[in-house]
C-alpha positions in Angstrom: -32.6 7.8 43.3 -29.6 10.2 43.5 -28.1 11.2 40.2 -24.6 9.9 41.2 -26.1 6.4 41.8 -27.9 6.4 38.4 -24.7 7.4 36.7 -22.8 4.6 38.4 -25.3 2.0 37.3 -25.3 3.3 33.7 -21.5 3.1 33.6 -21.6 -0.5 35.0 -24.1 -1.5 32.3 -22.0 -0.1 29.5 -18.9 -2.0 30.8 -20.8 -5.3 31.0 -22.1 -4.8 27.5 -18.6 -4.1 26.2 -17.3 -7.3 27.8 -20.0 -9.4 26.3 -19.4 -7.9 22.8 -15.7 -8.6 23.1 -16.3 -12.2 24.1 -18.7 -12.7 21.1 -16.1 -11.3 18.7 -13.4 -13.6 20.0 -15.7 -16.6 19.7 -16.7 -15.7 16.2 -13.1 -15.2 15.0 -12.2 -18.6 16.4 -15.1 -20.2 14.6 -14.1 -18.6 11.3 -10.5 -19.7 11.8 -11.6 -23.3 12.4 -14.2 -23.6 9.7 -13.8 -20.8 7.2 -10.9 -19.0 5.7 -7.8 -21.0 5.2 -9.6 -24.3 5.0 -8.4 -24.8 1.4 -4.7 -24.0 1.8 -3.2 -21.7 -0.7 -5.8 -22.2 -3.5 -7.3 -19.0 -4.7 -10.9 -18.6 -5.9 -11.8 -18.5 -9.5 -13.9 -15.7 -10.9 -16.4 -15.6 -13.6 -16.7 -14.0 -17.1 -19.5 -12.0 -18.6 -22.2 -14.0 -20.4 -22.2 -13.1 -24.1 -25.4 -11.6 -25.2 -26.8 -11.8 -21.7 -25.1 -9.3 -19.4 -22.8 -10.3 -16.6 -23.3 -13.6 -14.9 -25.1 -13.2 -11.7 -24.4 -14.9 -8.4 -26.4 -18.0 -7.3 -29.9 -17.4 -5.9 -30.2 -18.2 -2.2 -31.7 -21.6 -1.3 -33.2 -22.9 1.9 -29.8 -23.4 3.6 -26.5 -21.6 3.5 -25.4 -20.3 0.2 -22.9 -22.0 -2.1 -20.2 -21.1 0.4 -21.9 -23.4 2.8 -22.2 -20.6 5.3 -18.5 -19.8 5.1 -17.1 -16.4 4.4 -17.0 -15.7 0.7 -14.0 -14.6 -1.3 -13.8 -11.3 -3.2 -15.7 -11.0 -6.4 -13.9 -12.5 -9.5 -14.1 -11.6 -13.1 -17.5 -10.5 -14.3 -18.9 -10.3 -10.8 -19.0 -14.0 -10.1 -18.2 -14.7 -6.5 -14.7 -16.2 -6.2 -15.2 -18.5 -3.2 -14.2 -21.9 -2.1 -16.7 -24.7 -1.5 -17.3 -26.0 2.0 -15.3 -28.9 3.3 -17.5 -29.6 6.4 -21.1 -29.4 7.2 -22.1 -32.3 5.1 -24.5 -30.5 2.9 -22.7 -30.2 -0.4 -22.4 -26.5 -0.2 -25.6 -25.6 1.5 -29.1 -26.8 1.2 -29.8 -28.3 -2.1 -26.5 -29.8 -3.1 -26.4 -33.5 -3.8 -25.1 -35.4 -0.8 -24.1 -38.9 0.0 -25.5 -40.7 -3.0 -26.8 -37.8 -4.9 -30.3 -37.6 -3.4 -31.7 -34.1 -3.7 -31.7 -32.0 -0.6 -35.0 -30.4 -0.1 -36.6 -28.0 2.3 -35.9 -28.8 5.9 -32.6 -30.5 5.0 -30.2 -27.7 4.6 -27.2 -29.9 5.0 -25.3 -27.8 7.4 -25.5 -26.0 10.7 -26.4 -22.4 10.3 -25.2 -21.6 13.8 -21.6 -22.4 13.4 -20.8 -21.0 10.0 -21.2 -24.3 8.1 -19.0 -26.1 10.7 -19.4 -29.3 12.5 -18.3 -32.8 11.6 -19.6 -34.1 8.2 -22.8 -35.9 8.7 -22.7 -39.6 7.8 -24.9 -40.4 4.9 -25.1 -36.8 3.7 -21.5 -36.2 2.5 -20.7 -34.8 -0.9 -17.2 -36.1 -1.0 -15.3 -39.4 -0.7 -15.0 -39.7 3.1 -11.4 -40.9 3.2 -9.7 -39.1 0.3 -8.2 -35.7 -0.5 -6.7 -34.2 -3.7 -3.6 -32.0 -3.6 -1.3 -30.1 -5.9 2.2 -29.0 -4.8 4.4 -26.0 -5.4 6.6 -26.2 -8.5 9.7 -26.5 -6.4 8.4 -29.4 -4.3 10.8 -32.3 -4.5 9.7 -36.0 -4.4 11.4 -36.3 -1.0 9.4 -33.3 0.4 6.2 -34.8 -0.9 7.0 -38.2 0.6 7.8 -36.4 4.0 4.3 -34.8 3.9 2.7 -38.2 3.2 4.5 -39.8 6.1 3.7 -36.9 8.5 0.0 -37.0 7.7 -0.3 -40.8 7.2 -1.4 -40.4 3.5 -1.3 -43.3 1.0 -1.0 -42.2 -2.6 -3.7 -43.7 -4.8 -3.2 -41.8 -8.0 -1.4 -39.0 -9.7 -1.4 -37.4 -13.1 -0.2 -34.3 -14.9 -2.9 -32.1 -16.1 -1.8 -29.7 -18.9 -5.1 -27.7 -18.6 -3.9 -26.8 -15.1 -0.2 -26.7 -15.7 0.4 -29.0 -12.7 0.1 -32.5 -11.4 -2.6 -33.6 -9.0 -2.4 -36.3 -6.4 -5.2 -38.4 -4.9 -4.5 -39.6 -1.3 -6.2 -42.1 1.1 -6.3 -40.9 4.7 -4.9 -42.9 7.5 -4.5 -42.6 11.3 -8.2 -41.9 11.9 -8.0 -38.5 10.2 -11.1 -36.9 8.6 -11.3 -35.0 5.4 -12.0 -31.7 7.2 -9.0 -31.8 9.6 -6.6 -33.1 6.9 -7.6 -30.3 4.5 -7.1 -27.7 7.3 -3.7 -29.2 8.3 -2.3 -29.5 4.7 -3.5 -26.0 4.0 -0.8 -24.8 6.4 2.1 -26.6 4.6 4.2 -24.3 2.5 4.8 -26.8 -0.4 1.0 -27.6 -0.7 -0.3 -25.4 -3.5 -3.9 -26.6 -3.1 -5.9 -29.2 -1.1 -9.5 -30.2 -1.3 -11.9 -33.1 -0.8 -12.5 -35.5 -3.7 -16.1 -34.5 -4.3 -18.9 -36.7 -5.5 -21.1 -35.9 -8.5 -24.3 -37.7 -9.6 -25.8 -38.3 -13.0 -29.0 -36.3 -13.4 -31.6 -38.8 -14.6 -34.9 -38.7 -12.7 -36.6 -41.8 -14.2 -36.0 -44.4 -16.8 -38.8 -46.7 -17.9 -38.3 -49.5 -20.4 -40.3 -48.9 -23.6 -42.5 -51.6 -25.0 -40.6 -51.5 -28.2 -39.1 -49.2 -30.8 -41.6 -46.5 -31.7 -39.6 -44.6 -34.2 -39.7 -40.8 -34.7 -43.4 -40.6 -33.7 -42.3 -40.9 -30.0 -39.6 -38.3 -30.4 -41.4 -35.1 -29.9 -38.1 -33.5 -29.2 -37.3 -33.5 -33.0 -40.3 -31.3 -33.7 -39.8 -29.1 -30.7 -36.2 -28.3 -31.6 -37.0 -28.0 -35.4 -34.3 -30.6 -36.0 -35.4 -31.8 -39.4 -35.2 -28.4 -40.9 -31.8 -27.8 -39.2 -30.4 -31.1 -40.5 -31.0 -29.9 -44.0 -28.3 -27.4 -43.3 -26.0 -29.4 -41.0 -25.9 -32.8 -39.3 -22.9 -32.2 -37.0 -20.7 -34.1 -39.4 -17.4 -35.0 -37.8 -17.8 -32.6 -34.9 -16.2 -34.3 -31.9 -18.4 -34.4 -28.8 -17.0 -35.8 -25.5 -19.6 -37.4 -23.2 -18.3 -37.7 -19.6 -20.8 -40.2 -18.2 -21.3 -43.8 -17.4 -20.3 -46.6 -19.7 -21.8 -46.2 -23.2 -23.0 -49.3 -25.2 -21.0 -48.6 -28.3 -22.5 -51.8 -29.9 -26.0 -50.4 -29.9 -27.1 -50.4 -33.6 -28.4 -46.8 -33.4 -24.8 -45.8 -32.5 -23.1 -47.8 -35.2 -19.8 -46.0 -36.1 -20.5 -43.1 -33.8 -18.1 -43.8 -31.0 -14.7 -42.9 -32.3 -12.6 -43.3 -29.1 -13.2 -44.5 -25.6 -11.5 -43.8 -22.3 -11.9 -45.6 -19.1 -11.2 -42.9 -16.4 -12.8 -45.0 -13.7 -11.3 -48.4 -14.2 -12.9 -51.7 -13.3 -15.4 -53.9 -15.1 -18.4 -51.6 -15.6 -21.2 -52.8 -17.8 -22.8 -50.5 -20.4 -25.2 -48.2 -18.5 -28.5 -46.7 -19.5 -27.5 -43.1 -18.7 -24.4 -42.8 -20.8 -26.0 -44.7 -23.7 -29.1 -42.4 -23.6 -26.9 -39.3 -23.7 -24.9 -40.5 -26.7 -28.1 -41.4 -28.5 -29.7 -38.1 -27.8 -26.7 -36.4 -29.4 -25.9 -38.7 -32.4 -28.2 -41.7 -32.8 -28.9 -42.6 -36.4 -31.1 -45.7 -36.5 -34.6 -46.3 -35.2 -34.0 -43.2 -33.1 -32.5 -40.0 -34.5 -30.2 -37.8 -32.5 -30.0 -34.0 -32.9 -26.6 -34.3 -34.6 -26.5 -37.8 -36.3 -23.3 -36.9 -38.0 -21.4 -36.1 -34.8 -18.5 -38.3 -33.5 -18.6 -39.3 -29.8 -15.6 -39.5 -27.4 -17.0 -42.0 -24.8 -15.5 -41.2 -21.4 -16.4 -43.7 -18.6 -16.2 -41.6 -15.4 -19.3 -42.8 -13.5 -20.1 -46.2 -12.0 -23.0 -48.4 -13.0 -25.2 -47.9 -9.9 -28.9 -48.1 -11.2 -30.7 -44.8 -10.8 -28.0 -42.8 -9.2 -24.6 -43.4 -10.7 -21.7 -41.6 -9.1 -18.3 -40.2 -10.1 -15.6 -38.3 -8.2 -13.7 -35.1 -8.9 -10.4 -36.8 -9.7 -12.0 -39.1 -12.3 -13.9 -36.2 -13.9 -10.6 -34.2 -14.1 -9.1 -37.1 -16.0 -12.0 -37.3 -18.4 -12.0 -33.6 -19.1 -8.2 -33.6 -19.7 -8.5 -36.6 -22.1 -11.3 -34.8 -24.0 -9.2 -31.8 -24.5 -6.2 -33.9 -25.5 -8.3 -35.7 -28.1 -9.8 -32.8 -30.0 -13.2 -32.4 -28.3 -15.1 -29.3 -29.5 -18.0 -30.0 -27.1 -18.1 -31.6 -23.6 -21.4 -32.9 -22.4 -21.7 -33.1 -18.6 -25.0 -34.5 -17.6 -24.1 -34.7 -13.9 -24.3 -32.3 -10.9 -22.7 -31.8 -7.5 -20.9 -29.2 -5.3 -18.6 -26.4 -6.3 -15.1 -27.8 -6.9 -12.3 -25.2 -7.2 -10.0 -27.4 -9.2 -12.8 -28.3 -11.7 -13.6 -24.6 -12.0 -10.0 -24.0 -13.0 -10.0 -26.8 -15.6 -13.3 -25.6 -17.1 -11.9 -22.1 -17.4 -8.8 -23.5 -19.2 -11.0 -25.7 -21.5 -13.2 -22.6 -22.3 -10.1 -20.6 -23.2 -9.1 -23.4 -25.6 -12.4 -23.0 -27.4 -14.2 -26.0 -26.0 -18.0 -25.6 -25.6 -19.1 -26.8 -22.2 -22.7 -28.0 -21.7 -24.2 -29.3 -18.3 -27.4 -30.4 -16.8 -28.9 -27.8 -14.4 -29.7 -30.6 -11.9 -32.8 -32.4 -10.6 -32.7 -31.3 -7.0 -35.8 -29.2 -7.2 -36.7 -25.5 -7.1 -35.5 -25.0 -3.5 -32.0 -26.2 -4.3 -29.0 -24.0 -4.4 -27.2 -24.0 -7.8 -25.4 -27.2 -8.7 -22.1 -27.5 -10.5 -20.7 -27.7 -13.2 -23.9 -26.1 -14.6 -23.6 -23.0 -12.3 -20.0 -22.4 -13.5 -19.8 -19.2 -15.6 -18.0 -21.0 -18.4 -20.7 -23.6 -18.8 -24.0 -23.5 -20.6 -26.6 -24.7 -18.1 -29.6 -26.5 -19.5 -33.0 -27.1 -17.9 -35.7 -29.5 -19.0 -39.2 -29.0 -20.4 -42.0 -31.4 -21.4 -44.0 -31.8 -24.6 -46.3 -28.9 -23.5 -43.3 -26.6 -22.8 -43.9 -26.9 -19.0 -40.8 -26.9 -16.8 -39.7 -30.2 -15.3 -40.9 -29.8 -11.7 -37.7 -31.1 -10.2 -35.4 -29.0 -12.3 -33.0 -26.6 -10.5 -33.6 -22.9 -10.8 -31.4 -19.9 -10.9 -30.0 -17.0 -13.0 -27.2 -19.3 -14.3 -29.8 -21.2 -16.4 -29.0 -20.4 -20.1 -31.6 -22.3 -22.1 -34.2 -25.0 -21.9 -34.6 -28.2 -24.0 -37.0 -31.2 -23.9 -36.2 -33.5 -21.1 -39.5 -35.2 -19.9 -40.5 -38.6 -21.2 -37.9 -38.7 -23.8 -37.6 -41.8 -26.0 -33.9 -42.9 -25.6 -31.4 -45.6 -26.2 -30.5 -48.2 -23.6 -27.9 -51.0 -23.5 -28.5 -54.3 -25.3 -30.4 -52.9 -28.3 -33.1 -51.6 -25.8 -35.1 -48.4 -25.6 -36.3 -46.4 -22.6 -38.3 -43.4 -21.7 -36.2 -41.1 -19.6 -36.7 -37.8 -17.7 -34.4 -35.2 -16.3 -32.1 -32.3 -17.1 -29.4 -34.8 -18.2 -31.0 -35.6 -21.5 -32.0 -32.0 -22.0 -28.3 -31.0 -21.9 -27.5 -33.8 -24.4 -30.0 -32.3 -26.8 -28.3 -28.9 -26.6 -24.9 -30.6 -27.1 -26.4 -31.9 -30.4 -27.6 -28.5 -31.4 -24.1 -27.1 -30.7 -22.6 -29.8 -33.0 -24.8 -28.5 -35.8 -23.6 -25.0 -35.2 -20.0 -26.0 -35.2 -20.2 -28.0 -38.4 -21.9 -25.0 -40.1 -19.3 -22.5 -38.8 -16.3 -24.3 -37.2 -14.6 -21.0 -36.2 -17.3 -20.3 -33.5 -16.0 -19.7 -30.0 -17.9 -20.7 -26.8 -19.2 -17.1 -26.4 -20.5 -17.2 -30.0 -22.4 -20.4 -29.3 -24.0 -19.1 -26.2 -25.1 -16.0 -28.0 -26.6 -18.0 -30.9 -28.5 -20.3 -28.5 -29.9 -17.5 -26.3 -30.7 -15.1 -29.1 -32.8 -17.6 -31.0 -34.5 -19.4 -28.1 -38.3 -19.2 -27.8 -39.2 -17.4 -24.6 -41.4 -19.6 -22.4 -41.9 -17.3 -19.4 -41.8 -13.7 -18.5 -38.7 -11.9 -19.8 -36.8 -11.5 -16.5 -33.2 -12.2 -15.6 -34.0 -15.1 -13.3 -36.5 -16.9 -15.6 -36.8 -20.6 -14.8 -36.4 -21.3 -18.5 -33.3 -19.2 -19.1 -33.6 -17.5 -22.5 -36.2 -20.1 -23.4 -36.6 -23.3 -25.6 -33.7 -23.9 -27.9 -34.3 -24.1 -31.6 -31.8 -25.9 -33.7 -33.1 -24.5 -37.0 -33.3 -20.8 -35.8 -29.8 -21.1 -34.3 -28.2 -22.5 -37.4 -29.9 -19.9 -39.6 -29.0 -17.1 -37.2 -25.3 -17.8 -38.0 -26.0 -16.8 -41.6 -27.5 -13.4 -40.8 -26.0 -10.5 -42.7 -24.3 -7.9 -40.7 -26.3 -4.6 -40.5 -25.3 -2.1 -43.2 -23.4 0.9 -41.8 -25.3 4.1 -41.3 -24.2 7.2 -43.2 -22.6 8.5 -40.0 -20.7 5.3 -39.6 -19.6 5.3 -43.2 -18.4 8.9 -42.9 -16.6 8.1 -39.7 -14.5 5.4 -41.5 -13.4 7.8 -44.2 
């Protein structure tokens, strides 16, 4: 073949390749505009903070599906290296494979909850949504007038369901019901383009993290509470009982009349509304922290703020973002030193901002790691950098098989076959990371009674420095720093500071 013909064919091939590449780039940019950046209006991402005593908080470990951004483009890194990114609004997978969807069922291998090929896009899948299907939550710019807000509501056929001022955020939030056949995805995208809308997001769904609950044959006393020996509670309670330390429990309705909780519930708040009956989950969490009858909690002297934020669905009680916001704000307003959050769900940018504000007020935040299994992406609020994430172990110090994994796990506590309180003077055996988190909340109450000036970073340092390692010492240990010890943590607070060296003494002179 003549050289000129060969050159002509080469040039033609290059031109065709360039045209195909240009077409792919255009298609990709349209997909990103439709499903990625800008989907949450003007809300900016929230960064993380370094973990005291443990180095910087690392990003979530990849799961079987898209990462916590649901396949969307991530934001720039925030404080301490934590990815400041928005959660997904579409794709139906709760932020990638492993987030709780539609009723809180764990998402396992083969159910990644989103479409890898479209950047997390596509219509939300019915039955696998991690948000209320016909609601959004908004905040408006400070200069937005009631007339302007009403105009937005008419334009987008929104019906206001609720609104409240949140001092932790320094703004008011509005909850809206969608009309006119709109979806959450297209409403969030549309409102994100309105100048007076400061933020807009779905009203996410969270699920209480209890794996099983079996009715016990009858009260079995301390003999059935292996957790007390595991955490060295008896020795710790010689030093502190959590006396008068206020612990907020954001959960289902607690049976305040249970004899083992006599005088423990100091205030109650119904953030959900309605006629909910006392529920096993909330009652078990309160008992694990502060029971003082046939069962003994880790901090029997603590005082509980009972916050009803989850419904009474047996086995998988649910609560939404807006209700959890209310509960967290009420806890801060009523002097909570600790907030126990034994629930899990997707990343929620507004909740992240509230948790950061609570942390800065000195409130210690404890959450269950989640029961979605080892293949799950990190669940929230446990994966938030301001929260102490707790996993569950059994009586032989083996990890609960369905516990979530990840570098965000701080510590482990007993959470398998735990003897616990139930409504109506009953007792159950319960399993899950929920009750493990409640045990750690009890330990923190002991620490705060012993030294009330402790900050959240001090608490994390005490728990992790004194935990018993249960696995190889590596950053992504499934056990975090290891099994919590109430006694060692309390005594660690009384350690004497190291004496200065001669060089240090001379330097001060």
